[in-house]
N, C-alpha and C positions, 0 to 999 in steps of 0.2 A: 504493499499499499504506500502510496506517495505521502511525504511529509511525516512518515512514522519511522523513527530510527532511535537507536540507543548506543551511545559511544562510551566506553569505559577504559581507563588506563590505571594500572596498578603498578606500584613500585615497592620494594622492600629491601633494607640493607641490614645485615647482622654482622658486626665487626667486633672482634676481640683483639685488644692490644696490650701487650706486656710492657708497661712503662718502665718498670724496674724490677728488681728481684723481690718477689711477694707483693708486687703492686700491679693490679690488672684493671683495665678500663674496658667496659663492655657497652657497645653502642648499638641500639635498635631503632631503626627508622622505617616508617612506612606511610604510604599515601595513596589516596584514591582520587581521581578526577573523572567526573562523568557528566554526561548530558543526555537528557531524555527529551525528545520532541515528538508530539503527537498532534493529529488533527483535532479540531473541535467544531462545535456547531455555531452557527451565527448568532448574533444577538436577538433577543425577542423570543427565543425558545425557552420552554420550561426546564429543559435539562441541557447540561453542558459537559464537555470533556470527552474523551476517547470512548468511555463506557457508554455515554448516550449516543455517541456516533455509531459505534458498532452494533448496540442493541437495536437501534431504529433500522439500520441497514438490513439486519436479519428479518425483521418483522414486516417491512414494507413489502407488498406484492409486487411482482415484476410486470404488472400491466399498466403501471404509470410511467408516462414518458419522462425520462431523465433529462434529456437535452434535445431541443427541437432543431428543425432545419435552419432556423434563422439565428441559431447560436444561443438563444435564451433557454433558461433551465425551466424544467416542468414544475407544476404546483405541488405534485405529491399528494398523498391521501389526506393530509391535514392542511393543505394550503400553506405549508411552510417549506416548500422545496423537497429535494431528495438528497440522499447521501452524496451523490456525484456533485450536486450544486455546493453542499457544504464543504466537500474536499477541495473545491476550487475557489472557496470564499476568502481564503486568506486568514481564517481563524486558526489559532494554534494554542498549544499548551507546552511551554518549555520549562524544564526543571534542571538547574545546575547545581551539582552537589560536589563539594571538595572536603576532603578529610585528610588530616595529617596527624600522625602519631609519632612520638619520640620518647625514648627511655634511655638513661645513661646511668650506668652503675659503676662506682669505683670500689674495688675490694682490696684490702690490705691484711696481710698475715704477718704481724710482727713477731709472734712466737708461735710455737707449735701448738695446735688446738684453738687458737684465738683468731677469729676473723672479724674485721671491722668493715662495715659496708655504708656507703652513702648512695642513695637511689633517688634520681629526680626523673619526673615525667611531665610532658606538656602535649595535650591533645587539642587540636583546632578543628572545628566542624563549621563549614559555611554552606548555605543554601539559598538559592534564589528561585522563585516560582513566578513566572509570567504567563498570564492567561488572557489572551487577546480573542475577543469575538466581533467579527467584522459585521458591517451593515452591508446588504447586497439586494439586488432586485432580481425577481424571477419574472416569468412570463405574465402577461397580462398587467404589468405595471405594479405587481405586488412587491411591497418592500419589507425586508426583514431588518430589524434593529431595535434600538440603536446600537452602534458599535460601543464596545467597552473594553477596558483593560484594567486588570488587577495585578499589581507588582508587590510581592512580599519578599523580605529577606531576613534570614536568621543567622546568628552567629552564636556559637557555643565554645567557651574555653574552660578546659579542665586542667588543673595543675596539681601535683603531688610531690611530696618529699618524704624520704624515710632515712633514718639513721639507725643502724643495727650493730650490736656487739654480740657475737656468738662464741661461747667458750665450751669446748668438749675435752674431757679428760677421762682416761681409764687407769685404774690402778688395782692391781690384784684382781678380785672378782667384782669390783665396784665400777659403775659407769655413771658419770656426772655430767650433765649439760646445763648450761646457763645462758639464757638469752634475755637482753634488755634492749628496748628500742624506743624510738619517737617517730611518729607519723603525722603528717598534716596532708589535708586535702581541700581544695576548693573548686567550685564550678560557678560560672556565670553565664547567662544567656540573654541576649538582646534581640528583639524583633522590631521591624518597622515595615509598614505597608501602606499602599494607597491605591485608590481606584478613580478613574474618571470615564465619562461617557462622551459619545459624539466626536469621533476623530475625523478629521477632514480626509484622511486616505489611509489605506492599508500600508502605505509605504513608511509611515511614521508611527509605529505602535510603541510610542513613549509617552509617559505621563504628562510631560509638559505640552504635548500636542493636543491633549483632550479638552473638552469644554470645562468651564469653572463650575457650571450649574451641576449639582449632584455629586460633586467630588466628595471623597471620603478619605481619611487617613486614620492609621492605627499604630500602636507601638506598645511594647511592654518588655518585661525581663524578670529575672530572678537571680539570686545569689545565695549560695550556702557554703559552709565550711565546718570541717571537723578536725579535731586535734586529739591525739592520744599519746599516752605514755605507758609503756607495758612491760612486763617481765614474765619469764617462765623459767621454772627449775624442775628438771627431771632427773630422777635417780633410780637405779635399779641395782640389786645385789644378785650377782650370778644368774641374771635373766629369770629369777624366780620371784623376788619381792620388788614390787614396782611402786613408785611414788611420783606424782607430778602436782605441781601447783602453779597457777597463772594469776596475775594480778593486772588490771587495766584501770587507768584513769583517764576517762574520755570526756571530751567537751564537744558540744555541738551548737552551732549558731541558731538552731531551731528551737532552743529553750530560752526562757527568761534568764537574766543575769544571776538571780539567786539560785537557780537550779540548772545552770549551764553545764556543770561537771558532776560526774558520778563515779564512784569506785565499784569495780565489779571483780570480785575475787572467785577463785574456783579451786578445788582440791580433788585429787583422785588417787585411790590405792588399788593395787592389784595383786593377786597371788596366782602364779602359774603352777597349779597343781601337777600338771603333766611333767614338770621339770624335777618333782620331788622323786626321790630314790624308791619310796614305798609305792608310788604310783607306777613307775617304770617296771618294778618287780611283779606287779599284779598282772597276771596273764589274762584275767577276765576283763581287764581294761586296755588290752593291747590294741583294740580297734580304734581307740582315741589317740590321735597324734598331738593335739594341743588343746588343753582346757585351762581356762583362766577365769578367776572369780574377780570381779571388779565393782567398786563402790565409788560414786562420785557426787559432789555437791558443788553448785556454783550459782552465781547471780548474773543474769544477762540484761542488757539495756536495748532500747529500741528508739531510733530517731527517725524512722519512716512515717512521719506524722505530717508531712507537708512542710513547706519552707517558712511559713509565717503563722504558726497556729496561735501564738499569744499576742501578736502585734495587731495593731489597727490596720486594716487593709481597705482599699477603696475599689468599688466597681464602677466603671464608666461605660458610657455608650448611649445610643439613641434611646433606649428604654428608660434611661433616667433623666433625660432632658425634658424641659417644660417651657411653657410661655408665661412670662410675667410681665405685665404692663405692655403687652404688645410686642415684647422682645423675646425672641427664642434664646433660652438660657441653658448652658450645660449644667447638669445636676450629677449627683453621685450618691452612692449608698456606702456607708462606712460599717464595717464588721469590727467591733472592738470587745475582746474578751468574751466572745460567744454571743453578744447581744447585737442585734441589727438596729442601727440608728439611720433613719432616713433624714438626709440633709440636702441642702441646696446651695449652690455656689453661684453668686451673681457676678 
């Protein structure tokens, strides 16, 4: 089908560099660049996009003329033209998507059993969606329209950093492992969009070429961040008696200042009966290779509660606007501490 294609380019690099003795730098880079182009339906129709285009093309009976001898397009069963007319109308849906990922890890082993790591990451995602619906004329002077364009852009940036110290030692029948670390993450997103009607030509599908009447704009975004300090101690004796404890001190931007941080400990003990001599000597239990008893207790947290659950947020849009003194005024609704307050801003 004409005007329907998808192009995508991927790239990835994994590189390990030994900077000095016991000092290693690992770099991981990856990226995606893609563009999706699809035909769409002209302005004035109830449905738009490739889905509407293809579904109507399958449903329309073949007894309707698509293109007449004089070059004009047929009316179709709904007097809104035919899929051939829409394909030639200049309407389109374009989606550009770019994504870049990077991760850098620096590892240092100053003494046997001790590894120090610093890890940083940066991810970028950008997207632009342009949907243009043209105005056109079909046979009998029937006009479809008006032409319209919506243009929306999204940008998301994610950053992270980790610092880790991992120590492992074995002496006699004892194994000991200690891990301490710090981690930080944050993400932000921004969106901006606009739409206009009545474009003078399909050759200029850009917002500034559309009419001022009926124009709209929109925008938004969010931010969140989390930070953690954590530690883990693991010990086992002769692979029989096991012990592990972890401790986390986590903070999240999604909680109020007085409750932003929390402490989350856990402990676990285990006993591998299958490693005991009496168990190995019991012929009736020879069909069991590994048997372990384990008990654990811990406290967990959850910050999947939305980005601004405790803060005042505002809802804007046409549904909130009103007329006061003969003037069309923007309004908003405010959500504060779970209560909805209706407000107006003049």
